[in-house]
N, C-alpha and C positions, 0 to 999 in steps of 0.2 A: 405284886403283879401276878395275875393268874397264868398258869401254864396251858390253859385251854382257851382257845379263841374261836368263838362262833361268829363268823363274818358273813354278812349278807350283802347282796347288791340288788338294788331296786329291780323289780320284775318289769322287763320291757313289754309294752303292749304288742301283741302278735297281730297287729293290723298293718304292718309295714316293716321294711328292713331297718337295721341299726345304722345310724349315721355318726359322724365324728363328734357331734355334740354329746351324744350318749356316751361314746367312748371316753372323751376327755373329762366329762362331768361325773362319771360313775365307775365304769367298768375297768379302765386301765389303772386308775389309782387304787381301786379295790384289789385288783390282781397284784399290783406291786406290794401292797400291804400284806396280802395273804402269802405271797412267795417269801417275803421278808420274815414273817412270823414262822414259817416252816423252817427257814434257814437258822432261826434261833432255837430250833428244836421244839417248838410249841406243838401242841395237839390241835391242829387246825381243821375246822369244817368250813369250807367256802361254798356258799349255797346261793343258787339263783334258779330262775325258771321263767317261762313265758306266762304273762298275765293274759288269759284268754277269755275273760268275762267282761272286759271293759266296753262301755258304749261305743268307743271308736271302732271296735270290731264289728258291731252290728251296723254301724254307719257305712263302713267299707263294704260289708256284705250286700247291703241294699244297693249301694252304688254300682257294684259289679254284677248284681243279679244272681248271687250265689248264696249258700247258707253260711252262717257264722262258723260252723265247723270246717267248711272248705277253706275259709280265710285263715283260721288259726293253724290248720294242718300245713298250709303252704308256708306261712311266715315263721312258724315255730322252727321248721327245718332250716330256713334261710338264716334266721338269727343264730341258731345253735351252731351252724357251720361257720358263720362269720366270727363268732367268739373263739371257736377252736382254731380257725386259721390265723387269728391274731394273737394266739398264745394265752388267752384268758383261761386260767387254770382252775375252773370250777371243779369242786369235788363232786357236785351233783348239779345238773341242769335239767329241770323237769318242767312240768306244765300243770296249769290249774284245772284242766279238764280231766285229769287222771282220777280214777276211782278212789285212790288213797287220799287225794286232796279233798274230794267231796266228803268223804267220811270224816276226815280230820276237822274240817271247817264246820260241818254239821254238828259234830260232837262238841266242839268249842261253843257253838251257839246254844246247844241244849244245856250245857253246864251253866251258862249265864242265865238262861231262861228259868231253869230249876232253882237257881239261887235268888230269883226275883230281881235280877239286875236290870231288866227291861221294863219299860212302861208301854202299855198298849194304848195307842192314840188314834182316834179318828181325825183325819185332816182332809182338807181340800187340796187335791193335787191337780195339776194341769192334765187335761184329757183332750185328745184329738178326736173329734166326732167323726171326721171322714175316715181316719185310719182305724177308729174304734179301739184305741188303746191309750193307757196312761203314758205320759211322756217322761222318760228319764231326764235328769238335769241337762245332759248333753244334747238332747233332742229339742231343746228350747233355746232360741237365740233372741237377742234383743239389745237394747242400748244399755251400756254400763252406766250406773248412776254415779260412778266415781270419775271416769275419764271421758265418757261420751262415746266410746267405741260402739258402733252400731252392730257389731258382729260378736258381742260377748255371749258366752255360753251360760246356761243356767246354774253352773257350779263355779265358774271362774272366768274372769276376763283375762285373756292371754296377752292383751296389750299392756295393762298396768299391773297384772298379777293379783288383783283383788279377788278373794274368795267370796262367792256370791251364793244366794239361794234364788230359785226361779222367781219368787214373788218380788224380789228386788229389781228385776229387769224392767226397763221401760219399754213399752210396746212389744211384749213377748210374742213370738210366732213359733209354730211347730215346724221343725225341719222335715217332717214326714210329708206334710201337705202344703206348707206355706200359709196355712190358715191361722187365725187367732184361736188359741186353745181356750176351752172353758174350764172352770174349776168343778171338780167332781169329788165327792167324799169317798175315802178309802181308809182301811185300817193298816197300820204298820207298827213295827216294834222299834222303840227308841232307846238309845243308851243316854241316860241323863249326864252328859259330860260336866255339867255344873257341879255335880256331887263330887267330882274328882279334882276340883280346883285347888283345894288345900294340899292334897297329895302332890299334884304337879308343881305347885309353888315350892314346896319343901324339897322335892326331889331335884328339880331342874334349877329354879331361880336361886335357891339357897345352896344346893349341893353341887351345881356344875357351873357356877359363875366364873370360875378360874380356869376350867379345862375344856369347855366347849367353845367352838368357833363363834366369834361375835355375830356373824350373820344368822346362825342357828339360834343362839341364845336370845338375840334381839327380837327375832320373829316370834318365838315362843312367848317371850315376855309381853309383847304387844297383844297377842291373842288372849293371854290370861288377864291382862289389864282391862281388856274390853269386856271380859266376862264370857264364859262358855254357855252354850245352850244345848238342850237335848238334840241328838242327831239320829235320824232314822237309820237303822241297821238292816232294813229290808226294803225291797223295791218291787213295784208292780211291773214285772218284765217276764219274758218267756225264755231268756238266755242267761244262764247263771246257775249257781248252786241252789237247788230248791230249799225253801225254808222247811226245816224238819218238824213241822207241827201240824196237827189236824186242822182242817178248814183253812189251809194256807195255799190253796191252789192258785197258780198264776203269780206267785210271789217268790222272789229269789233273794239271797243274801246280797246286801250292798257290796259292790265290788271292792270298796275299801275296808270291808269287814273280812271278806274271804281272801283277798290278795296277800296281805301280810301274813296271814296264817299259812300261806304257801311256804314261807320260810321254814315253818315247823313241819309241815307235811313232807317237804322235800328232804329235810334233815332225817325224817323217819325212813325215807326210801334209802338214803345213803347209809344210814346206820345199819339197816337190815342187811345190806349187801356186804358190809365190812365188819360185821360182828361187834358193833358198837351199841351203846345204850343212848338213844337220842335224848333222854331226859338229863343226862350228864351235861349236855350243851345248852339246854333251855331252862332247866329247873334246879341247877346247882349253883350256889354262890361262888364256887371256885371256877366258874366259867365267865369269861368276858364276852359280852354281846356287843358287836359293832355293826351299825347300819351305814352303808354307803349309798347316798341318794343325791338327787338334784334338788335345788332349792324349792321347786314347786311341790315337793313331797314332804316338806318339813312338818307341816301340821299333822299329816297322817302318821308319821313315824314318831313324833315327839309328843303328841297329844292323844289322838284317837287310839292308836294301837297300844300305847302304854296304859291308857284307861281300860281298854279291853283286857289286857293281861292282869292288871290290878284287880279288876272285877272277877276274873277267873280265880286268881289267888295262888296259882302254882308256879308262876313264871317269874324269871329275873327281869330286871329292867336293863336297857342298853347302857353300856359304859360310856359310849360316845356315838354321836350321829354326825359324822363329818360331811355335811352337805356342801356341794359345790354350786357355784353360780352358773351362768349360761355361757356357752361359746358361740360367738358369731362367726359368720363365714364371709370373707371379703367385705367386711364392714356392714354386713346386713344380717338380720336375725335369721337363723336357720329355720326353714319352714318346710314341713313335709308336704303340705297341701300345694305349695308353689314349686315343689321339687328343688328348692334351694338348699342343697345339702351335698356333702360328699359321703356316699354310701359305702359302708364297710365292705360289702361283697364286691362292689365295683372296684374299689381300691385294690383289693387282693388280685383281681384279674388284671388291672392296669399296671400294677407294680409287683410282679411275682418275685418272691425272695427278698422283698424289702419291707416286710411287716414291722421290723424293729424301727425303721425310719419313721413310720407313722406313730408308733408308740412314743418314740423320742420327741417328735415334733409336738404331739398333743400334750405330753407331760410337761414340756418346757413352756407351753402356753396354757397350762391347766388353769381354769377359772376358779382358783381356790377361795379368794375373798371378794372378787368382783368379776363382772363379765369380762371376757377376753376375746381376742380375735384371731382367727386362723386365715392366713393367706397362702396361696401356692408359692409365691415368691419367697416368703419367709420359710416355708417348708423346704424349698430348694437350698436356701442359704444354710439352714440348720444341718442339712445333709452334707452339702459340699464343704462348708467351712468348718463345721464342728465334728460330725461323725467321720467324714473322710479326712479332712485337713488336720484334725487334732487327734482324735481317738484312733482311727484306723492308721494314720501315718505313724504314730508312735509304735503301735503293735507291729506294723510291717517292718519298721527299721530294726527293732529288737530281733525279731525272728529271722529276718534276712541276714543280718550281721552275724548272729550266732551260727547260722548255717555256713556262711561264707568263711568265717575265720576259725570256727571250732567244730565243723562238721556236724552241727546240730547238737552239740554237747554243751550244757551250761558250764561256763568257765569258773575257775576258782575266784572267790571274792571274800571280802571282810564282812562277816555276819553282823558286825557292830557298826557298820557304816551309818553315819547320822542321817543320811538321806532315807534310809529304810523306815525311819520314824513317821514319815509322811503316810505310809500305808496304814499304820494303826490309827493315826490321826483322822485320815479320810474315812475309815471304816466306822469309827466312833461318831464322827459328824453325821454321816449318812444315817446311822442307826438312830441318833438323837432326833434328827429331822423326821424320819419315818414314824417314830413313836408319837410324834406330835402332829402327824398328818400334813407335814410340809413337804410336798412332793417336788415342787420346783426347786426348793433349796437343796433337797437331797440329791437331785439330778445335777445341780451345779457343783456340789461337793464331789460327785463322781467325776465330772469332767475336769475339775480342778486337779485331780490326781493325774489324769492323762496329760493335762497341760504341764504339770510339774515334770512328768516323765520326758516330755518333748524338750523342755527347757534344760533339763539335766543332760540329756544326750547331746544337745546342741552345744552345751558348754564343755562337755568332756571330749567330744569329737573322737570316738573310738576308731573311726575310719582313718584318722590321721595318726593317733597315738599307737596304733597296732604296729607301726614300723619302728618307732624309736623308744616307745615306753609300753611294751606289751602287758606289763602287770597292770598299768592304769587302764588300758583298753579292756582287759579281762574284768577288772573291778567294775567299770562302768556298765558292761553288759551283764554282769552278775546282778547288779542293782536293777538294771533295766528289766531283766527277766522276772525279778521279784515284783516289780510294779505291774508288769504285764499280767502276771498270774493273779495279782490282787484285783486288777481290773476285770479279769475273767470271772472271778468269784463275786465281786461287788456289783457287777452290771447285771447279774442274772435276774433280779426282780424287775428291772427296767427293760432290759434287752435280752430276753431269754434265748432267742435264736442265735444271737451273736455270742452270748456266753457259751452256748453249747459248741459253737465253732471254735472259740478260743480255748476251751478246755481240751478239745481234741487236738488243736494245734500244739498246745504245750504239754499234751499227754499227761494231764492231771485229772483227778476226780473232783467233783463238787464237794466242798468242805462245809463245816459248820461256820456260821458267821462269826462266832466268838473266836475262832482260830485266826481270822483275818484281823480282828481287833487286838489280839494279844501277841501274835507271832509276826516277826518281821521277815523271816525266811520262810517262803511258801513253796520253793522249789530248790532242791539240793544241787550242789556242785556235782557234775558228772551225770545229771539227769538228761536223757535223750528226748529232744522235742521233735515233733513231726514237721513235715514240709509246710511252709507258710502259704497262705492264700489271702487274697484281698478280702478284708472284712466288710467294707462298704465300697460302693462304686458311685462315681459322680453322676448326678442327674442333669441332663443337658437341657438347654433352653427350649428346644422344640417339644420335649415331653411336657414341660410345665405349660407352655403355650397351648398345648392341646387340651389340658385340663381347664385352663382359663377360658378357652373357647367353648368348652362344653357348658360352663356356667353362663357364658354370654348367650349361648343358644337358648338356655333355659330362661334367661331374663327376657329375651325377645319373645319367646313362646308365651311367657306370662302376660305380655302386653296384648296378646290376641283378645279381641272381643268375642271371637268364636274359636274355642279351643280345638275344634275339629277342622279348622281351615288348614289347607296345605301351605307349605312355605312358599314365599314369593319366588318366581322363576328368575333366571339370570336377567340382569338389566339389559334393556335395549336403548338405542339412541332415538332421537326424534326422527332422524332420517329413516330408521327402521320402521317406525310407526307409520310414517306417511306412505309407505309401500302397501299398507293394508287397506283394502277397499271393502268397507262394511256398508251394507245397504239395507233399507227396509224392503220387505217383500211379503207376498201372500201365498200360502199353500192353496193350490186350486184343485189338485187331485192327490189321492193317496191310496196305496194298496200294499198288502204284505208281499214280501219277497219269498218265493217258494223255498221250502226247506231251510229257512233262516228265521228262527224264533224272535230274534232281536231286531230285525231290519224291516223298515218301511221304505217303499219306493215313492218319492214325492215329486209332484210337478209344481214348480215354484215360479210365480210371476215376479221377476226382480225389477220390473220397470225398464230394464235395459233389454231383457229378453225373457223368454220362458224356457226354463232348463230343468233337467232331472237331477235330483239329489237323493242319494241313498243314506239313510240315517238310522242309527241303532237306538231307536226310541220305542220299539214295538212293545216292550214290557211295561211302559208307562202310559202309552196312548194307543187307542184304536184308530184305524184309518178314518172313521167317521168323526172322531173328536178333533182331528187336526185340519180337516178341510175348511177353508175360510179363515184359518188362523194367520194373523199378521205376525211376522217373525223378523229376526235380523239374520242376515246371511253374509258370510265371508265370500265375496264374489270372485276374487282373483286367486283363489287356491287352485293349484294345478290339478286338472282332472285325473281321476284314477278309477280303475275298474274294480267293482265290488260285486262278487257273485255274477260276473259277466255283464254287469250293468255299469255304464260309464257315469260316475258321480261328478257333478260339476259345481262344487262349492261345499260349504259346511254351515249348518245352522248353529246359532248360539243358544246353549241351554246350560242350566246349572242343576246341581243335585240338592234336594231338600234333606232335612234331618231324617225323614223316614225312608230315604234311599230312592224315592221317586224323582223323575226328572221334571224340570219346569222350564218353559220357554222364557228367554229374555226378550221382552217385547216393548215397543214404545208406549209411553203413558197415554198418548192421544191415539185413539183407534182410527182417526181420520187422516193419518199421515199417508201421503202418496207412496206407492212403490217406487223404489229406485233412489230415494233420498239418501245422500251420503251421511254417514255417522262419523263424527270425529271433530 
């Protein structure tokens, strides 16, 4: 096993914040693994950064009416801060719009080009005549030929997960104009993936059948069984890394060509800052490369990127690609477009100081081998019953009792007590699970040690034996102190903030993992511990209900046929409604109100009488436009003076999408004035 670990986490798209699905499926497991490897004394490079060239970025930019650079600048900072706030310990978090990344990915492309690894092909690509540009795969939508989803993208159906090409879509349309695109000839550079089938079969299908996760292995095997086809490594776009060749204006590197190279370019940045040689991590056989990704990225990390590195010739292949499945939210698929998500930056604001609670809840529900589900009620239970009731309760009992009976000094105890073997056992179990990327099992092993500590104290009852058997009380709290310090050491990869609190509480330093695996005494008799404090706090029902209500509000908002519509006002009764006197009426005269740009003074024939109404419609209508207009008027509204004019009623209008006002009028223009509405 190598002493050098090159660990990468999938680059998040900088077109929106990070949500719990991303955290559970990639970043928290990757962080646990990186922290664990550091504790083993390994030479770790844990690398990530924002993917700023994806089509989702340009789609978001068009939607918001800003530039792609504006979008990535905004979300790069939000994402980076969210990771930091939640203790994701990247050694380098960079971005693909950096000069270094452009140079690294262009150099990589040129090496393959000069080695003759690409084929130049003229092909017909979809082109939007109205927008006057070629359409990237994600700018084409149509019906999925596999499941019938009418909103499948040109590269993938997000309902069934099938990878597609735009030509496979039924009834394709441009997302830019909504028009049916035409096919237009263009030249691009292709990587003939079919030439790497033998290599991939030997390396993965034969070489990793016993140590790669079944979901990863099975998906790769399926792809290879179907046969690989050449794939374009360039695109006709104006946002991305320019193709570094003459006569390649208007072409950029395919986002899935440049994005994984980001792992390399970001490692270069980190190495330069820390006096390291980046090649030791990417081009040395004594380095282990591990990619943490979601299941939708398996093909890119296990087929396309390895084929690229093989074509280059200087790079090692990943030792493992532990891809996770998807996490659902309250039994529904997480969706950024529907805002059905728990956003990392909002969680940090709503639950200050409880970052480890989210890490724990997501790890215990990690979708390792199949899709899993997050609910706020389960989150509350995991905190209150497990972190507070088991882990925190044990720590608090040990610390409080040592202060109460021994003034904070660890008492004398038998260093050969059989109970201490549980520490080494737990450390080895956790280690074994983490080496095999079994994060839920490793977390269970950690909690089992806390459970054992609670059961041990409950059986020994030092609060009772201190009176008639002080030696037994001392022994039980000596053992309790060892278990507590072991938990402080072992929980660090999972609960880094809590581990720091615990280490301070027991006045000890972070140790090597091997010490916890081999030593049963981690804190000596006579050692002074600091004052105790609560490690976790109970989360009350009203806090959880507020989060559930936030999701319910999102669900109701998603039901709107007009997303710009304001929420419904408070309910009224039928009796309230009958008090309203709405009538048909006609405007007979109109003039502007002096020194009031928005107001018109109207004379209105209501059929009941002729009255004056002052209305703020002057920015949408001239006086001439409204004379003779049949309208609806709220007749029994109490009069009030506006600019010295008594206004007797209110006209019914609505606001159009362009901001202009529009009268609510009867369909039949021959309706008499004064007819009641309702």
